[in-house]
N, C-alpha and C positions, 0 to 999 in steps of 0.2 A: 797696834801690836810694831811697832818698829822700834828695838834700841837704842842707844848709844853705839858710836865709832869704835869699832872693834883693835885694838892694839894687835899686831900682828906678832908672831915669834921673830921677823925678818925685818921687825922694827919699822915695818909699815903700816899706816889707819889704813882698814878696811870700812866703808860704810853700809849700812843697813841696803839691804837691796827690797824689792816689792814683791810678794809671796803672794800666797792663796789665802796668809792668812793676816795678811798686812793691816786690812780694814775691818777686820772679826770685833762686835761689839756683842757686848749683850745681850740680850733679844727682848729685856723686861726692863730693864732700864740702861739704855746704849750712851753711850759718852756724844757730848752732841761737836765738843772742837778738840781739837783739830776735825775741821770735814772733810769730807771723802775724800772731797775733786785735793788735799791739798797732802793727802795721806797718797792717797796713788798716783799724782802727777806723770811719775816715769814711768808706768807699769806697763811692760812690751809686751805680756800675755808670758806662753810656752813658748817662750825660744832657744834658742844658743846663746846670743846678748842679754839672756837676763840678767846675768849676773850684772851687769852695768846696768842695770836699770837702777842708779842706787837712789835712794830714801834717805836728802839730807833734815829730813818734817819729826825729828823722833817726840813721844810724845812723853810730858811728864809724868812725875807723882804727882805734881798737885790737878793734873788735868783730869788724872786719871783714879786719884782717891774720890773722885763723887759720883763716880758710877761705877754701873756692876759690874762685878772682877766672872769672868771668862777660866776656867783648865785647859792650857793647851798644850798637847802631848808635841814634842821634838823628838817624833821612835826612830827607828831606826831598823832597816833591814836585818843586821845583826841577830835582834832579839829573836828568842823560840815564842813558835807560837803554839799554843797561847802560852801565855804571859802578863799577869795581872800587872799592870802600871797605876794603878794606884787601889790604897784597899785603907777604909772607917771603919773606925766604928762608934756607933751612937748608940748610949747609956740610959735610963732612966722609962726604960719602955714598960708598956702592960704584954704582963705575962698570956699569953693564948689569947693574943689581940690579932685581927690583920691588918698591917701597914698598905699601904699601897706608895710605890716609889714609883717616881718622873723623871724624867730629863728629856735631856737633846744632844746628837749626837750630828760634830760635823766633820765631809771628810775635808781633810786640808792638801793631801798627797797628792806629787805632781814629777813628772819624770820634765825635769825643767834642757836636760843635754841632748832628748831624747826623742823620735817618733814614736815610743815604745806605749800601748793604751794602758790606764792609770784603773786599775780593777779599784772594786768599792771596798769602802770600808765599813768593815760589822765585831762590835763591840759582845760579849758578855759577858755576866752579873754572876756571877755568886755571894748568895748569903750564906753566915753561917760555916762556911764551909758545902754547904750545896749548889750545883751549878741551879739557875733557878731562868735561866735562856740566853735569846741575843735580841740584838737591836734587830728591825732590818738595815739590809745592802743602803748605804748611804754613798751615793755618787762621787762622780770628782767636780772640786765648785766649774762652771763658767767663766767666775771673773776673780778679781780681790776686792772689789764693790762690798761693802754691806748689805751691802738692801739687794744683790745677786745670792749672800750667800744659802743652799740649800740644807735646812732642819733634818734630819730625821727625829720625829719625836718616841719616848721609849716609858714604856708601861707598867708595871710587874706587880703580884700583888704578893706581896707574905707574909706569911705567921708566928710568930715570936714562941711558941710555942710556950715550956716553961721557962724560958731565957724571959731573962728582964733589959738587954740587948739584940743590939745587930753590927755583925761582922759582916760590911757589903768591901765587895773587890770587883773592878773593873781590869777588863783584860781586853789584849788586843785578838779578837775570833780569825781577822781575815786580815794576809797583811792588802795595802793599799799597792802606794809604788813608793816614789821615794821617801824615805825617811819615816812612812807610816805614819803619817802626820795628822791626825784629829785634835777634834776638839768636844767638851761637852759644857753644859751650859745648865743650869736650874734646877741639879738633882737635888731631888728634895722628897721625903719622908714621914706621908703622916696618916694617922688613925682614922682607919674607916668608918666614917659617921653609922651608928647604928637607931634606928626606928621600929618600935614595933605598931609592925600595921593589925588589924582585925578585920580580919572580911569575914566575908558574910559569905559563900560560897556554895550554892543548895545543886543538890549532888540529886538528878535524873531518877528514876527507875520506872519499871516497869515491869511484872509479869503476864504471864498468858495461861490458860489452864481452858481442856474439853476432858469431856465427863457425858456418861451415856445413860439411861434408862433403858431400858436395863443395864445392872452397869459394863464394863469393858469384859471381855474371857466369859460370859454366857451367856448357851443353849438357848438358841430363840425359835419361835418355826412359823412355816408358815401359816399368811395373817396376821401375826402381830404386826406389832408398830411398836418404834422406835424412837427412841427423844434424845436429842443432843444436843448439848449446850455448850458452847462458848461463850469464853469471859474474860476479857483483858484490865487490865487490872495498873488506874497511876499507881505506884508506890513510892516516887518521889519525890521535889520539893518543886518541880515545875510543872509547868501546864508543859503537854506534851501535843501538837499541833498537826501532828504528821501521824496518822496509827493509819495499819493496813492487815487486814486476819485475812487465812484465804485457807479454802479447805477443801482438797479434794474428795469428788461424792461419787467418782471414776465409778471404780470396784458392788460403789453401796446398790448405784440405781440400776448397775446390772442385774439385782435380785430383788430389788425392792422398788416404787412410787414413792414420788415427795404430796403426801400432806398439807394442805394448802401451801402458805406461804411461810418462808423464815419471817422472825419477826426481829429486830432489833429495840433494844431499851433506851436506845440515847443515838442518833442524828439520821441518816438515810434507813429505810430497807436492805437487808443486803439483796445483791444480787446473783444467782442462779445463771450459768452460762456454760457448754459444754461443758459436763460433769463439775464444775468446779462453784464451789459458791464462794463472790467478794462482798467485801466491807471495807469501806475507810471515812474516816470521821478524826476527829480531834476530844480529844479527853483532862480536861481539867484537873488539878493539881486531886488531890485525893479520888477522882470521879471516879467507875465503872462505863465499863459497856458489857451487858451478855446479849446473843445471839445463839435463839433455841430454833428449833424444828423439826418434822418428825417424819418419818419414812414406812411405809406398809410394804411385809416380806408375801414377795407373791403366793398368792395361793389356785390350790382351781387349776385348771390345764396346765397353769406357769409354776404348779408349787418348785419356790426351793428346795429342795429337801440335799441334803449331805452339800452344803454348800457354805465355805466360808468367806466373807467380806470383812474389808477395812478399810477403814479412810485414816487422810491426814492430813493436821493439820497447821499453818505458818501463823506466824504476827509478828510486825516489826513496827515499831518506836521511833518517829525522829524529835528530840530536844531541838529546844529553840536556840541559837546561836550556832559556834562549829563548833558541834556534837557529836561523835561522830550518832548512828542510828544503835538504838539497843536492839536486838533481837534474841531472846526467850526460847530456853527448849519449847521444842515442837508437842505438840497432843496426836495419839494416835488413840483410836477407840478395834475391834475388832471380837467379831461376836459370830455362831458358827449356827447352823444347823440340822441333826439326826439325818440319817439317812433315813429314807421314804420305805416304812413299812408293811414288813409282804400277806393281804390278804388271808385270812382261813379257809379251807378248801370248805364247802357241802360236804355230811356225813350220806352216806348212800341206803336207801330202808331196802330191806325187804319187800313191804307192801308196800304201794301206793295208796296215795286216795284217792284212787278211782275204784279201787277194787275193796276196801273196807264197808263198804257200806253195802255193796253184795252182801259182802259175810255175816256182816252182822244182823241183813233181814232174815240170811236164810238161819241163827243161831235163835234169832226171837220165834218161828216159827215153830221149829221143834219145840222147843222150850212153852210156847203154847198147846204144843199137839199132847207132848209127853201129861201138862197137866192134865187137861182132856180125859184121857183116858185115866189116869190116875183117880177122875171124878168117878165115872163110870162106875168102877171097877168101886168105890168106895159104896154108889146108892146102892146096888146089885144085892153087896150082904146085911144094907141094912135093911133089907124086904123081908 
């Protein structure tokens, strides 16, 4: 990067001196000759006498022509920020296509005559008049050696929209140090590759319901039996390795007793403990589980009159893989018994059974006596 000797206005000749881009080379196709040792033989780092570390080994056009090229901006602190450093337009692009813009940025700033800290260099990019972002901050280089140069990668995706070209501008977004110097290499623009992929995505599904016989909301009577049915259904395209059903019977069992043991159509039988029915199992694709149980409402001395009782059932199914559980709406049933009927009062009679018999006997005797007298009188008249 060292140029030819400079002829000064006072007639003197000034040799190019080593700086932070003295040995800077292309990332992908670096120059092999001259060597880094030749280029930086007088490198003294950032010091007041850095100007005197002259390098008389200049690079010829013939040496550099066979190698990759980079853009080095010997900037100025007088440039406004932001300020477009370079602008280029790329034609012949496809409309409504994503393009990937890549490149590298290196900070070459320095304060050779002071002890001030060199701030990081940062570039911003504008495409078709739209600001698309900035590079990461690029720190000051540790030396002039190309092997020690730290390049900061940049990458962005832009879309052509209705246009067949993109105008790309690089601008200094943050001042570095003396001269605000930086380099850009491998700035490229490529259309993003597209591929059609058919994904076989299997969607899990699960439904849950609770029913009763008599149906929920019905009036029931003491001594009557209610049959409950819980059903979980695998409605998705995957197996369900973990299915849980829970039915809260605490309110029902205050006024009724289980009849037999609950049964399930698949897996283990449900368990009942502390007033709760629970079932755990798995459901293959398109499979269901049906759980049934019965209760008999208290009658006799414990008859459950004027009572409303209900139970609440929930269920959850976990699909395979990193998929959240499926929790369908809960199922609930409710039944009620009427108020206890009032027993009718027995009517009071004027005569009881104990005095009906004597009266009947007396009445019969009187009738027999009257018949005898009538018979005697009739016999006398016929004589």
